[in-house]
Backbone bond lengths (Angstrom), bond angles and torsions (degrees), N, CA, C in turn:
res aa  C-N    CA-C-N  psi(-1)  N-CA   C-N-CA  omega(-1)  CA-C   N-CA-C  phi
1 X - - - 1.452 - - 1.525 108.60 -
2 X 1.312 116.67 129.30 1.454 122.33 -178.43 1.519 109.07 -91.64
3 X 1.319 115.87 102.11 1.463 119.96 179.14 1.515 108.82 -102.97
4 X 1.297 115.32 138.01 1.449 120.63 179.03 1.522 108.42 -107.12
5 X 1.322 116.13 131.72 1.458 120.73 -179.91 1.530 109.22 -79.11
6 X 1.328 116.54 149.30 1.464 119.42 175.66 1.519 111.06 -57.81
7 X 1.290 115.42 142.93 1.457 120.97 -178.81 1.528 109.79 -74.40
8 X 1.333 116.47 135.11 1.457 120.40 176.64 1.526 110.48 -103.86
9 X 1.332 116.68 8.36 1.464 121.32 -179.42 1.525 110.50 -69.64
10 X 1.324 114.84 152.77 1.459 119.66 176.79 1.530 110.83 -77.81
11 X 1.335 117.25 -30.83 1.455 120.25 178.15 1.526 108.49 -94.75
12 X 1.297 115.83 145.29 1.452 121.09 -178.04 1.524 109.73 -78.09
13 X 1.309 117.58 131.40 1.462 123.64 -178.25 1.532 109.13 -90.93
14 X 1.311 116.56 101.61 1.462 121.95 -176.45 1.518 112.38 -64.50
15 X 1.333 117.99 -39.62 1.473 120.45 178.81 1.523 110.89 -63.54
16 X 1.320 116.52 -41.64 1.464 121.19 178.14 1.536 109.86 -62.43
17 X 1.312 116.45 -43.30 1.469 122.28 177.98 1.527 110.65 -60.48
18 X 1.331 116.81 -46.02 1.464 121.34 179.56 1.535 110.77 -62.39
19 X 1.325 117.16 -40.88 1.465 121.24 177.98 1.529 111.15 -63.65
20 X 1.312 116.36 -40.53 1.467 120.20 177.62 1.533 110.42 -64.67
21 X 1.316 117.21 -43.06 1.467 120.98 178.28 1.520 111.73 -62.10
22 X 1.331 117.42 -32.74 1.463 120.93 -177.10 1.526 112.35 -66.86
23 X 1.316 117.62 -11.17 1.457 120.64 178.51 1.525 112.57 -81.24
24 X 1.325 116.97 -7.43 1.454 121.60 175.40 1.527 108.05 -93.44
25 X 1.323 116.64 114.53 1.462 120.97 -179.78 1.524 109.76 -73.48
26 X 1.328 116.01 135.12 1.460 120.78 177.83 1.524 109.70 -129.71
27 X 1.300 115.30 161.81 1.447 120.26 170.50 1.518 109.02 -76.81
28 X 1.318 115.81 173.26 1.460 121.23 -178.88 1.525 107.83 -124.64
29 X 1.321 116.08 133.96 1.459 121.29 -179.80 1.515 110.82 -125.62
30 X 1.318 115.02 160.47 1.459 122.00 166.49 1.524 105.57 -122.07
31 X 1.332 115.99 121.07 1.456 122.40 179.37 1.527 106.80 -94.33
32 X 1.334 116.54 126.28 1.468 120.72 -177.27 1.521 110.74 -120.24
33 X 1.319 114.55 149.33 1.456 121.84 175.88 1.528 108.47 -156.70
34 X 1.314 116.33 -177.48 1.468 122.04 -178.57 1.523 109.75 -115.90
35 X 1.329 115.61 138.80 1.464 121.36 175.52 1.525 110.04 -82.17
36 X 1.309 116.45 164.94 1.466 121.28 -179.23 1.529 112.40 -58.82
37 X 1.346 117.60 -30.01 1.466 120.99 -178.86 1.531 112.80 -83.12
38 X 1.345 117.51 2.68 1.457 121.18 178.14 1.519 114.61 95.54
39 X 1.335 117.58 -12.99 1.465 119.64 177.43 1.531 108.87 -78.17
40 X 1.322 115.96 173.10 1.453 120.64 -175.41 1.525 111.75 -108.60
41 X 1.315 115.22 154.10 1.454 123.28 175.30 1.518 107.53 -128.36
42 X 1.322 116.71 139.18 1.456 121.86 175.69 1.515 109.74 -143.93
43 X 1.340 115.95 143.38 1.458 121.51 179.22 1.532 109.25 -136.41
44 X 1.318 116.36 148.23 1.455 122.00 175.40 1.524 108.89 -83.86
45 X 1.340 116.12 136.10 1.466 121.12 178.22 1.524 109.70 -146.50
46 X 1.313 116.10 139.24 1.466 119.78 175.09 1.523 111.28 -111.67
47 X 1.315 116.35 5.24 1.470 121.66 -178.07 1.523 111.06 -95.68
48 X 1.316 117.13 61.63 1.463 123.12 -177.30 1.520 109.30 -116.60
49 X 1.346 116.05 140.58 1.460 119.95 -179.44 1.524 109.83 -158.90
50 X 1.321 115.77 153.79 1.463 119.85 173.23 1.523 108.69 -79.98
51 X 1.342 115.94 153.14 1.456 121.71 179.73 1.521 110.53 -120.93
52 X 1.346 116.48 -49.74 1.455 120.59 -171.60 1.526 110.37 -152.50
53 X 1.333 116.34 147.14 1.468 120.92 173.39 1.517 111.61 -89.30
54 X 1.343 117.79 -31.37 1.454 121.52 -177.89 1.520 109.75 -138.86
55 X 1.330 118.19 98.05 1.462 127.40 2.78 1.534 110.51 -75.15
56 X 1.343 116.51 162.37 1.469 119.60 -179.84 1.538 110.86 -73.65
57 X 1.335 115.92 108.04 1.467 121.16 -176.28 1.521 110.57 -126.61
58 X 1.325 115.64 142.71 1.461 123.83 173.09 1.522 108.04 -131.76
59 X 1.334 116.35 164.88 1.463 119.27 176.91 1.514 110.80 -138.21
60 X 1.318 114.74 159.65 1.463 123.82 172.49 1.519 106.37 -155.97
61 X 1.323 117.16 165.34 1.460 118.41 -179.10 1.523 111.20 -132.48
62 X 1.319 114.28 158.17 1.458 122.53 -176.20 1.527 108.49 -140.58
63 X 1.316 116.68 138.07 1.457 121.69 179.36 1.531 110.41 -59.38
64 X 1.312 115.10 140.58 1.471 118.91 177.45 1.521 111.79 -67.66
65 X 1.339 117.53 -13.32 1.471 121.78 177.29 1.520 112.87 -90.35
66 X 1.328 118.12 -5.96 1.466 121.56 -176.39 1.532 110.82 -66.37
67 X 1.325 115.60 133.68 1.468 120.60 177.08 1.524 111.86 -60.64
68 X 1.325 116.85 -27.12 1.463 121.64 -177.09 1.528 113.28 -83.26
69 X 1.317 118.44 -6.24 1.464 121.20 -176.91 1.530 113.38 -54.82
70 X 1.341 119.73 -47.21 1.466 118.92 -179.92 1.537 112.67 -60.63
71 X 1.323 117.22 -34.50 1.469 120.62 -179.93 1.525 110.04 -66.60
72 X 1.334 116.75 -51.59 1.466 119.79 -178.24 1.523 112.02 -68.22
73 X 1.314 117.88 -30.55 1.463 120.89 177.38 1.526 110.91 -69.47
74 X 1.319 116.78 -38.72 1.463 120.94 -175.29 1.516 115.62 -87.14
75 X 1.334 118.41 -21.98 1.470 120.21 -176.74 1.526 111.64 -78.12
76 X 1.317 115.02 148.92 1.458 120.02 -179.46 1.518 113.10 -79.75
77 X 1.350 117.98 -25.10 1.458 121.70 -175.49 1.529 112.03 -140.13
78 X 1.314 114.75 157.48 1.460 122.76 171.09 1.523 107.70 -153.27
79 X 1.339 115.47 164.15 1.463 121.52 176.05 1.517 107.90 -119.31
80 X 1.323 115.86 131.11 1.456 122.05 174.27 1.523 106.72 -99.61
81 X 1.335 116.48 114.31 1.463 123.76 179.52 1.527 108.28 -100.90
82 X 1.325 117.89 116.47 1.463 122.45 177.67 1.520 107.27 -86.37
83 X 1.328 116.98 118.55 1.455 121.03 -173.75 1.524 112.93 -77.74
84 X 1.335 114.78 144.35 1.460 122.72 175.00 1.531 108.84 -86.50
85 X 1.327 116.52 164.29 1.468 122.61 -175.29 1.524 113.37 -56.71
86 X 1.335 117.45 -30.55 1.472 119.98 -178.79 1.531 113.31 -88.12
87 X 1.321 117.65 13.93 1.462 121.32 -177.32 1.529 113.20 -112.19
88 X 1.320 116.89 28.39 1.467 121.12 177.25 1.521 111.20 -53.47
89 X 1.319 116.54 -41.51 1.469 120.38 -177.90 1.527 111.37 -60.80
90 X 1.354 117.97 -32.83 1.468 120.31 177.47 1.527 110.80 -68.99
91 X 1.325 117.25 -42.36 1.466 120.67 177.60 1.527 109.71 -58.46
92 X 1.324 116.07 -43.59 1.466 120.36 -179.71 1.523 111.62 -68.38
93 X 1.322 117.08 -44.06 1.467 120.87 -177.93 1.531 111.83 -63.04
94 X 1.337 116.99 -41.48 1.460 120.18 -177.38 1.534 112.61 -82.20
95 X 1.331 117.19 -4.90 1.465 119.58 177.32 1.528 111.87 -95.04
96 X 1.322 116.99 -8.08 1.464 121.08 -177.90 1.524 111.44 -96.12
97 X 1.316 115.02 152.87 1.457 119.76 172.22 1.516 107.21 -77.64
98 X 1.303 115.88 110.48 1.465 121.01 -179.22 1.515 108.51 -141.94
99 X 1.300 115.47 151.68 1.458 118.62 179.69 1.521 111.27 -69.43
100 X 1.344 117.96 -36.08 1.458 121.01 178.47 1.515 110.09 -133.79
101 X 1.320 116.09 90.16 1.463 120.87 179.63 1.526 111.54 -68.67
102 X 1.322 117.47 -16.68 1.469 121.55 -178.55 1.529 112.84 -88.14
103 X 1.324 118.00 1.87 1.469 121.28 179.47 1.525 110.01 -59.28
104 X 1.329 116.55 122.03 1.454 122.53 178.58 1.518 114.99 77.55
105 X 1.316 117.81 5.80 1.467 122.19 -177.08 1.521 109.89 -95.75
106 X 1.327 116.07 127.90 1.461 120.81 176.24 1.522 109.54 -89.07
107 X 1.340 115.88 135.37 1.461 120.42 179.46 1.522 110.04 -155.99
108 X 1.323 114.68 161.80 1.460 122.19 170.41 1.521 105.88 -115.04
109 X 1.327 116.49 174.28 1.456 119.87 179.98 1.526 111.22 -107.23
110 X 1.315 115.44 140.26 1.462 122.24 177.64 1.530 109.41 -75.16
111 X 1.329 115.61 179.58 1.468 121.08 178.37 1.530 112.05 -59.28
112 X 1.329 117.45 -29.15 1.468 120.66 179.00 1.525 112.19 -97.61
113 X 1.343 116.83 10.54 1.459 121.11 175.76 1.511 115.29 81.44
114 X 1.329 117.18 26.49 1.458 121.29 -179.39 1.522 111.04 -106.90
115 X 1.336 117.69 151.30 1.462 121.16 -176.05 1.531 114.31 -68.18
116 X 1.339 114.53 129.46 1.464 123.41 169.37 1.524 104.79 -111.28
117 X 1.323 116.99 117.17 1.458 121.47 -174.38 1.527 111.53 -72.00
118 X 1.324 115.15 130.14 1.458 120.84 179.34 1.529 109.87 -62.92
119 X 1.331 116.31 133.70 1.452 121.61 177.37 1.514 114.94 87.59
120 X 1.333 117.70 0.38 1.469 120.10 178.78 1.525 109.54 -62.77
121 X 1.330 116.64 145.19 1.464 121.63 178.70 1.529 110.70 -67.04
122 X 1.323 116.59 -32.06 1.469 122.82 177.40 1.520 108.14 -160.75
123 X 1.327 115.42 160.61 1.465 119.86 172.81 1.524 108.95 -146.42
124 X 1.339 114.39 151.33 1.453 122.50 -177.87 1.525 108.16 -133.66
125 X 1.316 117.17 115.68 1.465 120.51 174.94 1.520 107.14 -89.75
126 X 1.332 115.66 122.33 1.455 121.02 -171.09 1.516 113.46 -122.84
127 X 1.322 114.35 142.56 1.457 122.07 165.66 1.525 106.03 -82.49
128 X 1.313 117.71 132.10 1.464 123.76 -178.42 1.531 108.15 -72.49
129 X 1.320 116.40 83.28 1.466 122.70 -171.14 1.525 114.23 -70.44
130 X 1.349 116.90 -48.88 1.461 119.23 -178.25 1.521 110.73 -157.25
131 X 1.322 114.80 162.42 1.449 122.35 -179.99 1.528 108.40 -138.64
132 X 1.324 115.53 140.73 1.456 120.93 -178.58 1.523 109.71 -133.01
133 X 1.339 117.57 112.60 1.463 118.44 174.45 1.533 109.30 -70.90
134 X 1.330 116.43 128.28 1.462 122.45 177.55 1.518 108.15 -143.28
135 X 1.317 116.74 122.68 1.459 120.79 -179.45 1.514 110.42 58.04
136 X 1.343 116.49 -128.79 1.462 120.44 -178.67 1.528 112.56 -99.41
137 X 1.337 117.46 17.31 1.465 122.40 179.07 1.528 111.29 -131.06
138 X 1.322 114.73 166.44 1.461 122.19 170.28 1.520 106.31 -116.33
139 X 1.330 115.78 128.50 1.460 121.71 177.84 1.526 107.75 -92.30
140 X 1.337 116.09 124.43 1.458 122.59 178.02 1.523 108.77 -101.85
141 X 1.315 116.99 128.81 1.465 122.02 173.56 1.518 106.75 -109.52
142 X 1.323 115.16 121.74 1.456 121.00 -179.63 1.516 111.25 -111.15
143 X 1.323 115.67 136.52 1.465 120.66 173.30 1.522 107.42 -91.47
144 X 1.317 116.15 118.97 1.456 121.85 -174.67 1.530 109.51 -73.59
145 X 1.341 115.44 122.35 1.466 121.64 177.80 1.520 111.57 -99.03
146 X 1.343 116.48 -26.19 1.462 121.94 179.37 1.520 107.71 -158.32
147 X 1.309 115.82 152.70 1.462 119.94 177.18 1.518 108.81 -159.36
148 X 1.315 115.73 161.88 1.458 121.77 175.68 1.521 106.97 -155.35
149 X 1.332 116.03 163.19 1.455 119.95 178.68 1.517 109.89 -150.01
150 X 1.320 114.01 155.98 1.452 123.60 175.23 1.520 105.24 -132.05
151 X 1.349 117.18 100.07 1.470 118.31 -174.50 1.524 111.84 -49.93
152 X 1.310 115.56 120.88 1.464 121.82 179.98 1.517 108.77 -156.87
153 X 1.303 116.13 167.94 1.461 121.36 176.62 1.523 108.16 -70.43
154 X 1.329 117.30 129.53 1.466 119.60 -177.95 1.520 112.74 -82.59
155 X 1.318 115.71 158.84 1.454 122.37 168.92 1.524 106.55 -80.46
156 X 1.333 116.82 134.53 1.464 122.39 -175.64 1.528 109.68 -118.37
157 X 1.327 115.22 144.35 1.461 121.87 172.95 1.524 107.52 -114.30
158 X 1.333 116.62 118.99 1.460 121.31 -178.63 1.527 109.62 -150.17
159 X 1.300 116.29 136.59 1.466 120.63 177.98 1.511 113.66 60.60
160 X 1.340 116.36 29.47 1.459 120.71 179.31 1.512 113.86 79.65
161 X 1.351 117.89 11.13 1.460 121.45 -178.14 1.525 111.58 -129.94
162 X 1.331 114.57 148.02 1.465 120.93 171.35 1.510 107.65 -81.57
163 X 1.333 116.82 130.35 1.461 121.67 -177.90 1.523 109.41 -122.01
164 X 1.319 115.83 118.26 1.461 120.26 175.12 1.523 107.67 -99.97
165 X 1.299 117.17 -179.64 1.464 120.43 -176.88 1.531 111.94 -63.75
166 X 1.331 117.35 -18.09 1.461 121.11 179.42 1.520 113.39 -85.20
167 X 1.345 118.99 -8.86 1.485 121.35 -176.44 1.505 111.68 -87.55
């Protein structure tokens, strides 16, 4: 068993902190929305969590350096797509800087006209209720207006790697 001793350094070791955080397994999501020109934007995020049942609230966070921050901050709605184990390629595609991350991606449109990825384990259509800048990220709290799920094995992010049911 690889145990790491607490750091006695006066300065905080960010790499050590990141490595420690990577030991917490999380699900993987793709957050989708629409740009002002009518095209779509989607990003991969593993910082998703439930907040409240009444009202139905969820949260996720985005780096303050992300090019997509102004879009998600200004839009009224977004969809959080929880990826299934066989959707590793979607997590990878939406995490890259590409002109069209939706190339080859099958989706339907939500009630507000936003992409719901085909085959997602679950999805949550959210009103962009509030945002809180904290550290080097912005925390988004979404009020869920609609959701659906298809029970399946989720895609997991652990130890800096995407893990599907085959890993």
